[in-house]
N, CA, C and O atoms as a MOPAC input file, in Angstrom:
PM7 MOZYME 1SCF
protein

 N    -24.48500 1    11.97300 1    50.61100 1
 C    -23.13300 1    11.46900 1    50.48400 1
 C    -22.28200 1    12.40800 1    49.62300 1
 O    -21.15800 1    12.75500 1    49.98700 1
 N    -22.84200 1    12.81400 1    48.46900 1
 C    -22.09100 1    13.72200 1    47.60000 1
 C    -21.85200 1    15.06200 1    48.28300 1
 O    -20.78300 1    15.65800 1    48.15400 1
 N    -22.86600 1    15.52700 1    49.01400 1
 C    -22.71800 1    16.79700 1    49.71900 1
 C    -21.61000 1    16.71600 1    50.75800 1
 O    -20.83400 1    17.65600 1    50.93000 1
 N    -21.54300 1    15.57100 1    51.45500 1
 C    -20.48200 1    15.37600 1    52.44100 1
 C    -19.11500 1    15.35400 1    51.76800 1
 O    -18.15300 1    15.94000 1    52.26300 1
 N    -19.05000 1    14.66800 1    50.63300 1
 C    -17.78700 1    14.58200 1    49.89400 1
 C    -17.31500 1    15.96900 1    49.45800 1
 O    -16.14800 1    16.31800 1    49.63700 1
 N    -18.23000 1    16.76000 1    48.88300 1
 C    -17.85200 1    18.09400 1    48.40700 1
 C    -17.51500 1    19.03100 1    49.56500 1
 O    -16.61600 1    19.86400 1    49.45100 1
 N    -18.22800 1    18.89600 1    50.66800 1
 C    -17.92300 1    19.71400 1    51.84600 1
 C    -16.53900 1    19.36100 1    52.38700 1
 O    -15.76900 1    20.23800 1    52.78000 1
 N    -16.23500 1    18.05400 1    52.40100 1
 C    -14.92200 1    17.60700 1    52.86300 1
 C    -13.81500 1    18.10500 1    51.93200 1
 O    -12.76500 1    18.55300 1    52.39400 1
 N    -14.04900 1    18.02700 1    50.63500 1
 C    -13.05400 1    18.51600 1    49.66500 1
 C    -12.83700 1    20.02100 1    49.81100 1
 O    -11.71000 1    20.50900 1    49.73500 1
 N    -13.92500 1    20.73900 1    50.02000 1
 C    -13.81600 1    22.19100 1    50.18600 1
 C    -12.97000 1    22.51500 1    51.42000 1
 O    -12.11500 1    23.40000 1    51.38400 1
 N    -13.21900 1    21.79200 1    52.50100 1
 C    -12.45900 1    22.00200 1    53.73500 1
 C    -10.98400 1    21.66500 1    53.52700 1
 O    -10.10300 1    22.39600 1    53.98100 1
 N    -10.72500 1    20.56600 1    52.84600 1
 C     -9.33500 1    20.14000 1    52.63300 1
 C     -8.58800 1    21.03600 1    51.64700 1
 O     -7.36600 1    21.16400 1    51.72900 1
 N     -9.29900 1    21.64400 1    50.73300 1
 C     -8.66000 1    22.51400 1    49.74000 1
 C     -8.53600 1    23.96300 1    50.21700 1
 O     -7.88400 1    24.77300 1    49.55800 1
 N     -9.14700 1    24.29600 1    51.33900 1
 C     -9.10900 1    25.67000 1    51.83400 1
 C     -7.68100 1    26.19500 1    52.02100 1
 O     -7.41900 1    27.34300 1    51.66300 1
 N     -6.74300 1    25.40100 1    52.57000 1
 C     -5.37000 1    25.91400 1    52.67800 1
 C     -4.76100 1    26.27300 1    51.31500 1
 O     -4.01600 1    27.24600 1    51.20600 1
 N     -5.07200 1    25.50300 1    50.29900 1
 C     -4.56000 1    25.79400 1    48.95600 1
 C     -5.14100 1    27.11600 1    48.44900 1
 O     -4.43800 1    27.92300 1    47.84100 1
 N     -6.41800 1    27.32200 1    48.70500 1
 C     -7.07100 1    28.57300 1    48.30200 1
 C     -6.43500 1    29.75200 1    49.03800 1
 O     -6.18100 1    30.79800 1    48.43900 1
 N     -6.18000 1    29.58200 1    50.32700 1
 C     -5.55100 1    30.64700 1    51.11300 1
 C     -4.14900 1    30.95400 1    50.59900 1
 O     -3.75800 1    32.11800 1    50.50700 1
 N     -3.39600 1    29.91200 1    50.26500 1
 C     -2.05300 1    30.12500 1    49.71500 1
 C     -2.11800 1    30.86200 1    48.37700 1
 O     -1.30700 1    31.74900 1    48.11400 1
 N     -3.06900 1    30.49900 1    47.54700 1
 C     -3.22300 1    31.16800 1    46.25000 1
 C     -3.59900 1    32.63500 1    46.43000 1
 O     -3.09400 1    33.49600 1    45.71000 1
 N     -4.47200 1    32.92400 1    47.37400 1
 C     -4.86700 1    34.31600 1    47.64200 1
 C     -3.68200 1    35.12800 1    48.16400 1
 O     -3.48400 1    36.27700 1    47.76900 1
 N     -2.90200 1    34.52300 1    49.04900 1
 C     -1.71400 1    35.20000 1    49.57300 1
 C     -0.73400 1    35.49000 1    48.45100 1
 O     -0.17500 1    36.58300 1    48.37100 1
 N     -0.53000 1    34.51300 1    47.59000 1
 C      0.37800 1    34.68000 1    46.45600 1
 C     -0.12300 1    35.77400 1    45.51300 1
 O      0.65600 1    36.60200 1    45.04200 1
 N     -1.41000 1    35.76900 1    45.24800 1
 C     -2.00900 1    36.78000 1    44.36700 1
 C     -1.80800 1    38.18000 1    44.94000 1
 O     -1.40900 1    39.10200 1    44.22800 1
 N     -2.08900 1    38.32800 1    46.22700 1
 C     -1.94300 1    39.63100 1    46.87900 1
 C     -0.48700 1    40.10600 1    46.82700 1
 O     -0.21900 1    41.26900 1    46.52600 1
 N      0.44300 1    39.20500 1    47.11800 1
 C      1.86600 1    39.56900 1    47.09600 1
 C      2.30500 1    39.97400 1    45.69300 1
 O      3.02900 1    40.95600 1    45.52700 1
 N      1.87500 1    39.22900 1    44.69500 1
 C      2.26200 1    39.55500 1    43.31800 1
 C      1.67600 1    40.89000 1    42.87700 1
 O      2.33700 1    41.65500 1    42.17500 1
 N      0.44400 1    41.17500 1    43.28200 1
 C     -0.16400 1    42.46400 1    42.94400 1
 C      0.60700 1    43.61400 1    43.58500 1
 O      0.84600 1    44.64100 1    42.95000 1
 N      0.99800 1    43.43100 1    44.85800 1
 C      1.76100 1    44.47100 1    45.54800 1
 C      3.13500 1    44.66200 1    44.90700 1
 O      3.58800 1    45.79200 1    44.72500 1
 N      3.79300 1    43.55900 1    44.56800 1
 C      5.11400 1    43.65700 1    43.94000 1
 C      5.02900 1    44.30200 1    42.55900 1
 O      5.89600 1    45.09100 1    42.18500 1
 N      3.99700 1    43.97100 1    41.81000 1
 C      3.81900 1    44.57900 1    40.48600 1
 C      3.56900 1    46.07900 1    40.60800 1
 O      4.09800 1    46.86600 1    39.82300 1
 N      2.76300 1    46.47300 1    41.58800 1
 C      2.50000 1    47.90100 1    41.79900 1
 C      3.77500 1    48.63300 1    42.21300 1
 O      4.03800 1    49.74300 1    41.75100 1
 N      4.56000 1    48.00800 1    43.08100 1
 C      5.83600 1    48.61300 1    43.47900 1
 C      6.76100 1    48.77800 1    42.27700 1
 O      7.39200 1    49.82200 1    42.10900 1
 N      6.83700 1    47.75500 1    41.45600 1
 C      7.70100 1    47.79800 1    40.27100 1
 C      7.23200 1    48.88200 1    39.30300 1
 O      8.04500 1    49.63300 1    38.76400 1
 N      5.93200 1    48.95900 1    39.08700 1
 C      5.38000 1    49.97400 1    38.18200 1
 C      5.69200 1    51.37600 1    38.69100 1
 O      6.15200 1    52.23200 1    37.93500 1
 N      5.43900 1    51.60400 1    39.97500 1
 C      5.70300 1    52.92200 1    40.55600 1
 C      7.18800 1    53.26100 1    40.50700 1
 O      7.56800 1    54.39900 1    40.22900 1
 N      8.01400 1    52.27100 1    40.77800 1
 C      9.46300 1    52.48200 1    40.75100 1
 C      9.94500 1    52.85500 1    39.35300 1
 O     10.72500 1    53.79200 1    39.18700 1
 N      9.48300 1    52.12500 1    38.36300 1
 C      9.90600 1    52.41700 1    36.98800 1
 C      9.38900 1    53.77800 1    36.53000 1
 O     10.08900 1    54.49600 1    35.81700 1
 N      8.18300 1    54.13400 1    36.92900 1
 C      7.63700 1    55.45100 1    36.58900 1
 C      8.50200 1    56.54700 1    37.19700 1
 O      8.82700 1    57.53200 1    36.53400 1
 N      8.87400 1    56.37000 1    38.47200 1
 C      9.73700 1    57.35100 1    39.13300 1
 C     11.09100 1    57.46500 1    38.44400 1
 O     11.59200 1    58.56900 1    38.23400 1
 N     11.68200 1    56.33000 1    38.09500 1
 C     12.99700 1    56.33700 1    37.44500 1
 C     12.92200 1    57.03500 1    36.08800 1
 O     13.78600 1    57.84900 1    35.75900 1
 N     11.91700 1    56.72700 1    35.32000 1
 C     11.78700 1    57.34600 1    33.99200 1
 C     11.56100 1    58.84700 1    34.11800 1
 O     12.19200 1    59.63100 1    33.41000 1
 N     10.66600 1    59.25100 1    35.01500 1
 C     10.40800 1    60.68000 1    35.20200 1
 C     11.64900 1    61.41300 1    35.70300 1
 O     11.95700 1    62.50800 1    35.23400 1
 N     12.35600 1    60.81400 1    36.64800 1
 C     13.57800 1    61.43000 1    37.17100 1
 C     14.65400 1    61.50300 1    36.08800 1
 O     15.38700 1    62.48900 1    36.01000 1
 N     14.75100 1    60.47800 1    35.26300 1
 C     15.74700 1    60.47300 1    34.18200 1
 C     15.45400 1    61.55800 1    33.15300 1
 O     16.37100 1    62.23000 1    32.68100 1
 N     14.19700 1    61.72900 1    32.80700 1
 C     13.81500 1    62.77900 1    31.85200 1
 C     14.12500 1    64.15300 1    32.43700 1
 O     14.67800 1    65.01600 1    31.75500 1
 N     13.76500 1    64.35300 1    33.70900 1
 C     14.04600 1    65.63300 1    34.36300 1
 C     15.55200 1    65.88100 1    34.43700 1
 O     16.00800 1    67.00500 1    34.22600 1
 N     16.31900 1    64.84300 1    34.73300 1
 C     17.77900 1    64.97200 1    34.81000 1
 C     18.35300 1    65.31000 1    33.44000 1
 O     19.24100 1    66.15600 1    33.33200 1
 N     17.86700 1    64.67200 1    32.42000 1
 C     18.34500 1    64.95400 1    31.06100 1
 C     18.07800 1    66.41200 1    30.69200 1
 O     18.93700 1    67.07800 1    30.11300 1
 N     16.88900 1    66.90500 1    31.02900 1
 C     16.55600 1    68.30200 1    30.73300 1
 C     17.46700 1    69.25800 1    31.49300 1
 O     17.92400 1    70.26000 1    30.94400 1
 N     17.72900 1    68.94000 1    32.77100 1
 C     18.61600 1    69.79500 1    33.56900 1
 C     20.02900 1    69.80700 1    33.00600 1
 O     20.65200 1    70.86200 1    32.88600 1
 N     20.52400 1    68.63600 1    32.66700 1
 C     21.89400 1    68.55200 1    32.14500 1
 C     22.01400 1    69.21500 1    30.78000 1
 O     23.06500 1    69.76300 1    30.44900 1
 N     20.96000 1    69.17000 1    29.99200 1
 C     20.98900 1    69.80300 1    28.66800 1
 C     21.12800 1    71.31700 1    28.78400 1
 O     21.70100 1    71.95900 1    27.90400 1
 N     20.60900 1    71.88300 1    29.85800 1
 C     20.68200 1    73.32700 1    30.05300 1
 C     21.91800 1    73.75800 1    30.83300 1
 O     22.23200 1    74.94700 1    30.89600 1
 N     22.60800 1    72.81200 1    31.41700 1
 C     23.76100 1    73.11700 1    32.26100 1
 C     24.99100 1    73.42300 1    31.40000 1
 O     25.32700 1    72.66400 1    30.49100 1
 N     25.65100 1    74.53600 1    31.69700 1
 C     26.84000 1    74.95100 1    30.94100 1
 C     28.13900 1    74.63400 1    31.68100 1
 O     29.18000 1    74.44700 1    31.05300 1
 N     28.08200 1    74.57400 1    32.98200 1
 C     29.27700 1    74.36300 1    33.80600 1
 C     29.48200 1    72.86400 1    34.06800 1
 O     28.59300 1    72.21400 1    34.61700 1
 N     30.63000 1    72.31100 1    33.68700 1
 C     30.87900 1    70.87400 1    33.90000 1
 C     30.84500 1    70.47200 1    35.38200 1
 O     30.36800 1    69.39200 1    35.73000 1
 N     31.35600 1    71.35400 1    36.24200 1
 C     31.36500 1    71.04100 1    37.67300 1
 C     29.92500 1    70.96400 1    38.20100 1
 O     29.58700 1    70.06400 1    38.97000 1
 N     29.09800 1    71.90100 1    37.78700 1
 C     27.69300 1    71.89800 1    38.18900 1
 C     26.97100 1    70.66700 1    37.62300 1
 O     26.13100 1    70.06700 1    38.29300 1
 N     27.30800 1    70.30600 1    36.39600 1
 C     26.70500 1    69.11900 1    35.77500 1
 C     27.06800 1    67.86400 1    36.56600 1
 O     26.22900 1    66.98900 1    36.77700 1
 N     28.32200 1    67.78500 1    37.00000 1
 C     28.76600 1    66.63600 1    37.79000 1
 C     28.02200 1    66.59000 1    39.12700 1
 O     27.59700 1    65.52300 1    39.56900 1
 N     27.86700 1    67.74600 1    39.76100 1
 C     27.13700 1    67.80300 1    41.03300 1
 C     25.68000 1    67.37100 1    40.85000 1
 O     25.13600 1    66.62700 1    41.66600 1
 N     25.06300 1    67.84400 1    39.77800 1
 C     23.67200 1    67.46000 1    39.50300 1
 C     23.56900 1    65.95700 1    39.23700 1
 O     22.60600 1    65.30700 1    39.64500 1
 N     24.56800 1    65.42500 1    38.55300 1
 C     24.56600 1    63.98900 1    38.26700 1
 C     24.72100 1    63.18700 1    39.55700 1
 O     24.06200 1    62.16200 1    39.73200 1
 N     25.58200 1    63.64500 1    40.45600 1
 C     25.74700 1    62.96400 1    41.74300 1
 C     24.45400 1    63.02600 1    42.56000 1
 O     24.05500 1    62.03300 1    43.16900 1
 N     23.80600 1    64.18000 1    42.57300 1
 C     22.52300 1    64.31400 1    43.26900 1
 C     21.48900 1    63.35300 1    42.68300 1
 O     20.72200 1    62.71800 1    43.40800 1
 N     21.48700 1    63.26400 1    41.36500 1
 C     20.55100 1    62.36700 1    40.68500 1
 C     20.78300 1    60.91900 1    41.11000 1
 O     19.83300 1    60.19700 1    41.41500 1
 N     22.04900 1    60.49600 1    41.12800 1
 C     22.34200 1    59.11100 1    41.49700 1
 C     22.02700 1    58.83100 1    42.96300 1
 O     21.56500 1    57.74100 1    43.30100 1
 N     22.27400 1    59.80300 1    43.83100 1
 C     21.93200 1    59.61300 1    45.24500 1
 C     20.41600 1    59.49800 1    45.41500 1
 O     19.93200 1    58.66800 1    46.18400 1
 N     19.68400 1    60.32700 1    44.70000 1
 C     18.22100 1    60.26600 1    44.74300 1
 C     17.72600 1    58.92800 1    44.19600 1
 O     16.82000 1    58.31000 1    44.75600 1
 N     18.32800 1    58.49800 1    43.10600 1
 C     17.95500 1    57.22000 1    42.49700 1
 C     18.25000 1    56.06100 1    43.44900 1
 O     17.44400 1    55.14200 1    43.59000 1
 N     19.40300 1    56.11300 1    44.09400 1
 C     19.76800 1    55.07500 1    45.05500 1
 C     18.75800 1    55.02700 1    46.20500 1
 O     18.35700 1    53.94900 1    46.64500 1
 N     18.35900 1    56.18900 1    46.67900 1
 C     17.37900 1    56.26100 1    47.76100 1
 C     16.04600 1    55.64800 1    47.33900 1
 O     15.43100 1    54.89700 1    48.09600 1
 N     15.61000 1    55.97200 1    46.13500 1
 C     14.34400 1    55.42300 1    45.63100 1
 C     14.43000 1    53.90400 1    45.46800 1
 O     13.49200 1    53.18500 1    45.81400 1
 N     15.54500 1    53.42200 1    44.94600 1
 C     15.70900 1    51.98100 1    44.74700 1
 C     15.77500 1    51.24500 1    46.08800 1
 O     15.22800 1    50.15200 1    46.22900 1
 N     16.44600 1    51.85000 1    47.06400 1
 C     16.52300 1    51.24800 1    48.39800 1
 C     15.14000 1    51.16100 1    49.02200 1
 O     14.77700 1    50.14200 1    49.61000 1
 N     14.37600 1    52.23000 1    48.89100 1
 C     13.01300 1    52.24700 1    49.42400 1
 C     12.15400 1    51.17000 1    48.76000 1
 O     11.41200 1    50.45500 1    49.43300 1
 N     12.26200 1    51.06300 1    47.45600 1
 C     11.49100 1    50.04700 1    46.72400 1
 C     11.91300 1    48.64100 1    47.14700 1
 O     11.06900 1    47.76300 1    47.32900 1
 N     13.22000 1    48.43100 1    47.30100 1
 C     13.71200 1    47.11500 1    47.71900 1
 C     13.20300 1    46.76200 1    49.11400 1
 O     12.80600 1    45.62400 1    49.36200 1
 N     13.21400 1    47.73300 1    50.02100 1
 C     12.72500 1    47.47700 1    51.37700 1
 C     11.23400 1    47.13300 1    51.37300 1
 O     10.79800 1    46.23100 1    52.08800 1
 N     10.46800 1    47.84700 1    50.57300 1
 C      9.03300 1    47.55100 1    50.48100 1
 C      8.80000 1    46.17200 1    49.86300 1
 O      7.89900 1    45.44600 1    50.28400 1
 N      9.60700 1    45.81500 1    48.87300 1
 C      9.48000 1    44.49300 1    48.24100 1
 C      9.80700 1    43.38800 1    49.23400 1
 O      9.10500 1    42.37900 1    49.30700 1
 N     10.87600 1    43.58400 1    49.99400 1
 C     11.26500 1    42.58900 1    50.99400 1
 C     10.17600 1    42.44600 1    52.05200 1
 O      9.87300 1    41.33600 1    52.48800 1
 N      9.58900 1    43.56600 1    52.46400 1
 C      8.50200 1    43.51200 1    53.45100 1
 C      7.30300 1    42.73900 1    52.90000 1
 O      6.68900 1    41.94700 1    53.61500 1
 N      6.97500 1    42.97000 1    51.64100 1
 C      5.85300 1    42.26300 1    51.01200 1
 C      6.13300 1    40.76500 1    50.94000 1
 O      5.26200 1    39.94800 1    51.24200 1
 N      7.34300 1    40.41200 1    50.54100 1
 C      7.71600 1    38.99800 1    50.44000 1
 C      7.72600 1    38.34500 1    51.82100 1
 O      7.27000 1    37.21100 1    51.97500 1
 N      8.23900 1    39.04900 1    52.81800 1
 C      8.25600 1    38.50500 1    54.18200 1
 C      6.84300 1    38.29300 1    54.71300 1
 O      6.56200 1    37.29300 1    55.37400 1
 N      5.96400 1    39.23600 1    54.42100 1
 C      4.56900 1    39.11100 1    54.84100 1
 C      3.92100 1    37.88900 1    54.18600 1
 O      3.19400 1    37.14100 1    54.83900 1
 N      4.18500 1    37.69500 1    52.91000 1
 C      3.63800 1    36.53200 1    52.20200 1
 C      4.20700 1    35.23600 1    52.77300 1
 O      3.48400 1    34.25400 1    52.94200 1
 N      5.49700 1    35.23800 1    53.06600 1
 C      6.13500 1    34.04400 1    53.63600 1
 C      5.51100 1    33.69800 1    54.98400 1
 O      5.22200 1    32.53500 1    55.26300 1
 N      5.30500 1    34.71600 1    55.81800 1
 C      4.68800 1    34.48000 1    57.12900 1
 C      3.27800 1    33.91100 1    56.98200 1
 O      2.88200 1    33.01600 1    57.72900 1
 N      2.52900 1    34.43000 1    56.02500 1
 C      1.17900 1    33.91400 1    55.78100 1
 C      1.23700 1    32.46600 1    55.29800 1
 O      0.43000 1    31.63700 1    55.71900 1
 N      2.19100 1    32.15900 1    54.41400 1
 C      2.35000 1    30.78800 1    53.93100 1
 C      2.67400 1    29.85300 1    55.09200 1
 O      2.07600 1    28.78400 1    55.21800 1
 N      3.61800 1    30.25600 1    55.93900 1
 C      4.02300 1    29.42000 1    57.06900 1
 C      2.83600 1    29.18000 1    58.00200 1
 O      2.63600 1    28.06200 1    58.47600 1
 N      2.05400 1    30.21800 1    58.26400 1
 C      0.89300 1    30.07100 1    59.14600 1
 C     -0.11300 1    29.07200 1    58.57400 1
 O     -0.64300 1    28.23600 1    59.30500 1
 N     -0.37400 1    29.15800 1    57.27800 1
 C     -1.32500 1    28.23300 1    56.64200 1
 C     -0.79100 1    26.80200 1    56.69600 1
 O     -1.53500 1    25.87300 1    57.01100 1
 N      0.48300 1    26.62400 1    56.39100 1
 C      1.08400 1    25.28200 1    56.40100 1
 C      1.07100 1    24.70000 1    57.81000 1
 O      0.73500 1    23.53000 1    57.99400 1
 N      1.43500 1    25.51000 1    58.80800 1
 C      1.43500 1    25.01800 1    60.18600 1
 C      0.03100 1    24.61400 1    60.63100 1
 O     -0.15100 1    23.56500 1    61.24900 1
 N     -0.94800 1    25.43800 1    60.31900 1
 C     -2.33200 1    25.12300 1    60.69200 1
 C     -2.80400 1    23.85400 1    59.98400 1
 O     -3.47400 1    23.01400 1    60.58600 1
 N     -2.45700 1    23.72200 1    58.72400 1
 C     -2.83700 1    22.53300 1    57.96100 1
 C     -2.16400 1    21.28600 1    58.53800 1
 O     -2.78400 1    20.22700 1    58.62900 1
 N     -0.89900 1    21.41700 1    58.92400 1
 C     -0.17800 1    20.28100 1    59.50500 1
 C     -0.79500 1    19.87000 1    60.84200 1
 O     -0.92500 1    18.68000 1    61.13100 1
 N     -1.17400 1    20.85300 1    61.64900 1
 C     -1.81700 1    20.54400 1    62.93200 1
 C     -3.14300 1    19.81800 1    62.71200 1
 O     -3.45300 1    18.84500 1    63.39900 1
 N     -3.90900 1    20.30000 1    61.75400 1
 C     -5.20700 1    19.68600 1    61.46300 1
 C     -5.01200 1    18.25500 1    60.96700 1
 O     -5.73400 1    17.34700 1    61.38000 1
 N     -4.04300 1    18.05700 1    60.09000 1
 C     -3.77200 1    16.71900 1    59.56300 1
 C     -3.31600 1    15.78300 1    60.67600 1
 O     -3.76500 1    14.63900 1    60.74800 1
 N     -2.42600 1    16.26200 1    61.54400 1
 C     -1.95500 1    15.44200 1    62.66200 1
 C     -3.11500 1    15.05900 1    63.57600 1
 O     -3.19000 1    13.92800 1    64.05600 1
 N     -4.00300 1    15.99600 1    63.81000 1
 C     -5.17500 1    15.72100 1    64.64500 1
 C     -6.06900 1    14.66300 1    64.00600 1
 O     -6.55700 1    13.76300 1    64.68900 1
 N     -6.28200 1    14.77300 1    62.70200 1
 C     -7.11800 1    13.79600 1    61.99700 1
 C     -6.47400 1    12.41300 1    61.99700 1
 O     -7.16400 1    11.40600 1    62.16000 1
 N     -5.16100 1    12.35900 1    61.81500 1
 C     -4.45500 1    11.07300 1    61.82700 1
 C     -4.53800 1    10.45400 1    63.22000 1
 O     -4.77500 1     9.25500 1    63.36100 1
 N     -4.34200 1    11.27300 1    64.23600 1
 C     -4.42100 1    10.77700 1    65.60900 1
 C     -5.81600 1    10.22500 1    65.91100 1
 O     -5.95100 1     9.17400 1    66.53900 1
 N     -6.83500 1    10.93100 1    65.46600 1
 C     -8.21000 1    10.46300 1    65.67700 1
 C     -8.45300 1     9.15200 1    64.93300 1
 O     -9.11600 1     8.25700 1    65.45900 1
 N     -7.92600 1     9.02900 1    63.72300 1
 C     -8.09800 1     7.79800 1    62.94600 1
 C     -7.37000 1     6.63300 1    63.60800 1
 O     -7.87900 1     5.51200 1    63.61800 1
 N     -6.18300 1     6.88700 1    64.16000 1
 C     -5.42500 1     5.83100 1    64.84600 1
 C     -6.17700 1     5.37100 1    66.09700 1
 O     -6.26600 1     4.17400 1    66.36900 1
 N     -6.71200 1     6.32400 1    66.85200 1
 C     -7.48200 1     5.95600 1    68.04900 1
 C     -8.70500 1     5.12400 1    67.67400 1
 O     -9.02600 1     4.13100 1    68.32700 1
 N     -9.37500 1     5.55100 1    66.61100 1
 C    -10.56300 1     4.82300 1    66.16200 1
 C    -10.18300 1     3.41200 1    65.71500 1
 O    -10.88100 1     2.44800 1    66.03100 1
 N     -9.07800 1     3.29500 1    64.98100 1
 C     -8.63700 1     1.98100 1    64.50400 1
 C     -8.19000 1     1.09800 1    65.66400 1
 O     -8.43300 1    -0.10900 1    65.65100 1
 N     -7.54200 1     1.68300 1    66.66100 1
 C     -7.07900 1     0.87100 1    67.79300 1
 C     -8.24700 1     0.43700 1    68.68300 1
 O     -8.17200 1    -0.60700 1    69.33100 1
 N     -9.30800 1     1.21500 1    68.71800 1
 C    -10.50300 1     0.81900 1    69.48200 1
 C    -11.25000 1    -0.31600 1    68.79300 1
 O    -11.86700 1    -1.15100 1    69.45400 1
 N    -11.19300 1    -0.34400 1    67.46900 1
 C    -11.85700 1    -1.40600 1    66.70600 1
 C    -11.10600 1    -2.72200 1    66.87900 1
 O    -11.71900 1    -3.78600 1    66.97000 1
 N     -9.78800 1    -2.64600 1    66.92200 1
 C     -8.97000 1    -3.85900 1    66.98700 1
 C     -8.92600 1    -4.49000 1    68.32500 1
 O     -8.27000 1    -5.51600 1    68.50300 1

């Protein structure tokens, strides 16, 4: 009896475990993206500071600054796109788990109703 109870609980909790794993994976990917992005920004900022410190011509300094901002914008856009893809992937996984769980629950309820109506 206890074994049946624990097996049933394990089966019923499986969607929760799957959701937690999906969430964990998404958070790990987002954290890695954030870490890499910040590392790139800091390294690019240090390199830009060194370049500007050596630059004597204001026009050249302005051009270098514009190049830096365009590069930074490109990196941020890339990071944002990867983050959105990760979040969308997690959302799709969540929806799939919820839909499957709902189908299973509906099937179990239908079976219970049939069983109850046969008894009555």
